[in-house]
C-alpha positions, 0 to 999 in steps of 0.5 A: 509491490509496496505491500510486499515490502511493508510485510518484509521490512518489519521482520528484518528491521524490527518495529517502532518502539513505543505504543500504538495505543497507549490507552489500550496498552498496545505496543507496536511490537505486539502487533503481528504481521499479516492477517493476525494484525486485523484483530489486534488493532483497536477499532479507533485505529481502523476508524482513523485508517478509514477516515484517512482513506476517505480524505485521500479519495475526496481530495482528488480532483476528478471533476469533469473537464480536468485534464489529468487522468486518475493516477497520473501524477506526472511521473513518467517512468514508463514513457518511451518514444518507441511505441513497441518499447512502451508496450513492452515496459507496460507489460513488464510492469503489469507482470511484476504487479501480478507477481507482487500480489501473489507474493503478498497472498502467499505471505498472508497464508504462510 
């Protein structure tokens, strides 16, 4: 769902001023949305993205004996005392997630 908003927002509000890569002379405004951005971002930028992703994965404590489940950040939006209401909310969230995935795929190939 955030990917869909991340695609739409720069189109509406504009992009950051300044340089994405001063050494390459690449400004934020020069990077298009969608799949065309893959070839515009320098290799060092992709390296930074991958390094940050690895840091986020490694910093998660998922060792044996940890009581928290993966992805459980203690933000209980979809909790309900009624099991049927919880089941309905979870199904709606799943449907919204699937719709957002189809939306971003449509935007990529538009």
